[in-house]
C-alpha positions in Angstrom: 184.7 -84.7 -44.3 185.5 -84.5 -40.7 189.2 -84.9 -41.3 189.2 -82.3 -44.1 187.4 -79.8 -41.8 190.0 -80.5 -39.0 192.9 -80.0 -41.4 191.4 -76.7 -42.7 191.2 -75.3 -39.2 194.7 -76.5 -38.1 197.0 -73.7 -37.1 194.2 -71.1 -36.8 194.5 -69.0 -33.7 191.3 -68.5 -31.7 190.3 -64.8 -31.5 188.2 -63.0 -28.9 188.2 -59.4 -30.2 185.3 -58.2 -32.3 185.8 -57.5 -36.0 184.7 -54.3 -37.7 181.8 -56.0 -39.4 180.3 -57.2 -36.1 177.8 -55.1 -34.2 179.7 -53.8 -31.2 177.5 -52.6 -28.4 180.3 -51.1 -26.2 182.3 -47.9 -26.6 185.6 -49.1 -28.1 186.9 -45.6 -28.5 186.5 -44.7 -24.8 188.0 -48.0 -23.7 191.0 -47.6 -26.0 191.7 -44.1 -24.7 191.5 -45.3 -21.1 194.0 -48.1 -21.8 196.4 -45.7 -23.6 196.3 -43.3 -20.7 196.7 -46.0 -18.0 199.2 -44.5 -15.6 198.9 -46.4 -12.4 202.2 -48.2 -12.5 201.9 -49.8 -9.0 198.6 -51.5 -9.8 198.2 -54.2 -12.4 195.2 -53.9 -14.6 192.2 -56.0 -14.0 190.9 -56.7 -17.5 187.6 -58.2 -16.3 186.9 -55.2 -14.1 187.6 -52.7 -16.8 185.5 -54.7 -19.3 182.5 -54.6 -16.9 182.7 -50.7 -16.8 182.1 -50.7 -20.6 179.4 -53.4 -20.5 181.3 -55.8 -22.6 179.1 -58.9 -22.8 180.2 -62.5 -22.3 182.0 -64.4 -19.6 185.3 -63.9 -21.3 184.9 -60.1 -21.4 188.4 -59.7 -20.0 190.0 -61.7 -22.8 188.0 -59.7 -25.4 189.2 -56.4 -24.0 192.8 -57.6 -23.8 192.9 -58.9 -27.3 191.3 -55.7 -28.5 194.0 -53.7 -26.9 196.7 -55.9 -28.4 195.3 -55.6 -31.9 195.3 -51.8 -31.5 199.0 -51.7 -30.8 199.1 -51.5 -27.0 201.7 -53.4 -24.9 199.5 -55.7 -22.8 202.6 -57.0 -21.0 203.3 -53.5 -19.6 199.7 -53.1 -18.6 200.0 -56.5 -16.7 203.1 -55.3 -15.0 205.2 -58.0 -16.7 207.4 -55.8 -18.9 210.5 -56.2 -16.8 210.1 -60.0 -16.3 208.9 -60.8 -19.8 210.3 -64.2 -20.8 210.7 -65.2 -24.5 209.5 -68.7 -24.9 212.2 -71.1 -26.3 211.8 -72.3 -29.8 210.3 -75.7 -30.1 210.8 -78.4 -32.7 207.5 -79.8 -33.9 207.5 -83.6 -34.5 205.3 -85.2 -37.2 201.7 -85.0 -36.2 202.3 -82.0 -33.9 201.6 -84.2 -30.9 205.2 -83.8 -29.5 207.5 -80.8 -29.4 211.2 -81.0 -28.7 213.7 -78.3 -27.8 215.7 -77.1 -30.8 219.5 -77.5 -30.5 221.7 -74.5 -30.8 223.2 -73.8 -34.2 227.0 -73.9 -34.6 226.9 -70.1 -35.1 225.1 -69.6 -31.8 227.5 -71.8 -30.0 230.5 -69.9 -31.5 229.0 -66.6 -30.5 228.3 -67.7 -27.0 231.9 -69.1 -26.6 233.3 -65.9 -28.0 231.3 -63.8 -25.6 232.3 -65.9 -22.6 235.9 -65.7 -23.5 235.6 -61.9 -24.0 234.1 -61.2 -20.6 236.5 -63.6 -18.8 234.1 -66.4 -18.0 236.5 -68.8 -19.7 240.2 -68.3 -20.3 242.0 -69.9 -23.3 245.4 -68.8 -22.1 248.4 -67.9 -24.3 250.4 -69.7 -27.0 253.4 -71.6 -25.8 255.8 -74.4 -26.9 255.6 -74.2 -30.7 255.9 -77.5 -32.5 256.4 -78.2 -36.2 254.1 -80.8 -37.7 253.1 -82.0 -41.2 249.5 -82.0 -42.3 248.6 -84.4 -45.0 245.7 -83.6 -47.3 244.3 -84.9 -50.6 243.7 -82.3 -53.3 242.5 -83.3 -56.8 243.5 -86.9 -56.2 247.0 -86.0 -55.1 248.5 -86.3 -51.6 249.8 -82.9 -50.4 252.1 -82.5 -47.3 252.1 -79.1 -45.8 254.3 -78.0 -42.8 252.4 -76.2 -40.0 253.3 -74.8 -36.6 251.1 -75.6 -33.7 251.1 -74.3 -30.2 250.1 -75.5 -26.8 247.9 -73.3 -24.6 249.0 -72.2 -21.2 247.0 -70.3 -18.5 249.6 -68.3 -16.6 250.1 -69.4 -13.0 249.4 -65.9 -11.7 246.0 -65.9 -13.4 245.2 -69.2 -11.9 246.3 -68.1 -8.4 244.0 -65.0 -8.7 241.1 -67.0 -9.9 241.5 -69.6 -7.1 241.8 -66.8 -4.5 238.6 -65.1 -5.8 236.7 -68.4 -5.5 238.1 -69.5 -2.2 238.4 -66.2 -0.3 235.1 -66.6 1.5 236.4 -70.0 3.0 239.7 -68.6 4.2 240.6 -67.3 7.7 242.2 -64.1 6.4 243.0 -62.3 9.7 244.5 -58.9 9.2 247.8 -57.8 10.9 245.9 -56.0 13.6 243.8 -59.1 14.4 246.8 -61.4 14.6 248.7 -58.9 16.7 245.8 -58.8 19.1 246.0 -62.6 19.8 247.1 -63.5 23.2 249.8 -66.2 23.8 247.2 -68.8 24.8 245.1 -68.1 21.7 248.1 -68.4 19.4 249.2 -71.6 21.0 245.7 -73.0 20.8 245.6 -72.3 17.0 249.0 -73.9 16.5 248.0 -77.0 18.4 244.8 -77.3 16.4 246.9 -77.4 13.2 249.4 -80.0 14.4 252.2 -77.4 15.2 254.0 -78.3 18.4 257.4 -76.5 18.0 256.6 -73.4 20.0 257.5 -74.2 23.6 260.3 -71.6 23.8 258.8 -69.0 21.5 257.8 -65.5 22.6 254.4 -64.0 21.8 255.9 -62.1 18.8 257.3 -65.2 17.3 254.1 -67.1 17.8 252.2 -64.4 16.0 254.6 -64.5 13.1 254.1 -68.3 12.9 250.3 -67.9 12.9 250.6 -65.4 10.0 252.8 -67.7 8.0 250.4 -70.6 8.4 247.3 -68.7 7.6 248.7 -67.0 4.5 250.5 -69.8 2.8 248.6 -72.1 0.4 250.1 -75.3 -1.0 249.6 -76.0 -4.7 249.4 -79.5 -6.2 250.4 -80.2 -9.8 249.0 -83.0 -11.9 249.4 -84.1 -15.4 248.6 -87.1 -17.6 248.3 -88.0 -21.3 245.3 -88.9 -23.4 244.4 -89.6 -27.0 241.7 -87.9 -29.0 241.1 -89.1 -32.5 244.5 -90.8 -32.6 246.4 -87.7 -31.5 248.2 -87.6 -28.1 247.6 -84.7 -25.7 249.2 -83.7 -22.4 247.0 -82.1 -19.7 248.4 -80.2 -16.7 246.3 -78.9 -13.9 246.8 -77.0 -10.6 244.8 -77.2 -7.4 245.1 -76.0 -3.8 245.4 -78.5 -0.9 242.7 -78.1 1.7 244.6 -77.0 4.8 242.8 -76.2 8.0 245.4 -73.6 9.0 244.4 -71.6 5.9 240.7 -72.6 5.4 237.9 -73.0 7.8 236.9 -76.5 9.0 233.4 -77.7 8.1 232.1 -77.1 11.7 233.6 -73.6 11.7 232.1 -72.6 8.3 228.5 -73.9 8.6 227.0 -76.8 10.5 223.8 -76.8 8.4 225.5 -76.5 5.0 225.7 -79.6 2.7 228.7 -78.1 0.9 231.6 -80.4 0.4 234.2 -77.9 1.6 237.3 -79.9 0.8 236.0 -80.8 -2.6 235.2 -77.2 -3.4 238.6 -76.0 -2.3 240.5 -78.7 -4.2 238.7 -78.2 -7.5 241.5 -78.1 -10.2 242.2 -75.4 -12.7 243.7 -76.1 -16.2 247.3 -74.9 -16.5 248.6 -76.4 -19.8 247.1 -78.4 -22.6 248.8 -79.3 -25.8 249.7 -81.9 -28.4 252.4 -84.1 -27.0 253.2 -87.8 -26.8 254.4 -89.5 -23.6 258.0 -89.3 -24.7 260.5 -87.4 -22.6 261.3 -85.0 -25.5 257.7 -83.8 -25.8 257.2 -83.4 -22.1 260.6 -81.6 -21.7 259.5 -79.0 -24.3 257.0 -77.6 -21.8 259.6 -77.3 -19.0 260.7 -73.7 -19.8 257.1 -72.6 -19.8 256.4 -74.3 -16.5 259.6 -72.9 -14.9 258.7 -69.4 -15.9 255.4 -69.8 -14.1 257.0 -71.2 -11.0 259.2 -68.2 -10.7 256.2 -66.0 -10.4 255.3 -67.7 -7.1 257.9 -65.5 -5.4 255.5 -62.6 -5.5 252.5 -62.8 -3.2 248.9 -62.0 -4.4 246.6 -59.7 -2.4 243.1 -60.4 -1.2 240.3 -57.8 -1.4 241.3 -56.7 2.2 245.0 -56.3 1.2 246.2 -59.4 3.0 249.2 -61.0 1.1 248.8 -64.7 0.2 251.9 -66.9 -0.7 251.7 -70.0 -2.8 254.1 -72.9 -2.7 254.3 -75.9 -5.1 255.4 -78.8 -2.9 253.3 -81.8 -4.1 252.6 -83.6 -7.3 249.7 -86.0 -8.0 249.7 -88.4 -10.9 250.4 -92.0 -12.1 253.8 -93.7 -11.9 255.3 -92.5 -15.2 254.2 -88.9 -14.5 255.8 -89.0 -11.0 259.0 -90.5 -12.5 259.3 -87.6 -14.9 258.6 -85.0 -12.2 261.2 -86.4 -9.9 263.8 -87.0 -12.7 264.5 -90.6 -11.6 265.2 -93.7 -13.6 262.2 -95.4 -15.2 262.5 -99.1 -15.2 265.8 -100.9 -15.0 267.3 -102.7 -12.0 267.4 -99.7 -9.7 263.9 -98.4 -9.1 262.9 -95.3 -7.2 260.7 -95.5 -4.1 257.0 -94.5 -4.3 255.4 -93.0 -1.3 251.6 -93.3 -1.1 249.7 -90.8 1.0 246.0 -90.3 1.7 244.8 -86.9 2.8 241.6 -86.7 4.8 
């Protein structure tokens, strides 16, 4: 009997407001009119205090009045001053027995809609089609093997788009002195800056030449290319990224930026960006198919990009990071054989 009674009451919500059949001893009409005309926006309502004015009995008189207002169509969130910060509770998945609730996973449709919105507003960039490749898709239809030719494309994020995104994220860490600020440097200040950045070929330079050298150092970033191959579900892919080298002549040092910050400044600066991703094996033919696309992007480096203050920033691709086969391909040297190329290992700190 006890279990049956518990099951019959399961899921019922506790109510505080009086029903029409009950004998109500307080003026519900006057209370409802006051709540409808509540206009003091700067003061949150005190439900218990208002309930005392109308002689609502019980220790939970505030809850009684609040639920009464809600049942009569009033927005109690607005009366509480929570209308702007109202938070919808996340949907929960009830487990057997209702003792445990788990978060519900997003549906496929919700994920697709979120991705589409992020791509539309520029949060993520999927790039443009490049390097078409003919492939054959094999399917089984009605018990028969069907081969269908298809054209697939790699995806490339243009280099100029990557440069602009990197500049937007890194601008607050860059020195970025205007022409007027550099022209105001004295000879001693310019020499001090050059010495701090391991530049020593300025003994016979005039002040004008020193200022030009300072500008060149502060406004030239060095980009690093990296690529490698991987396999997903038996299909080979090539992945190419671009990042900026942390250079103290361009970016602040840790002690210059903030002594109290726990930010990994070099790690933040050298965070890579996706440049190209596509279906390709490790063969020279597949890698060479991307060369025209990469060269077209490299040619855009001749044009500087502008900061928000109108300072031109030049980018130079001078380094490549990757494993042995990738370095061999980038340098165009012989792989294997009796004459091997030299590998130079360097560690930047």
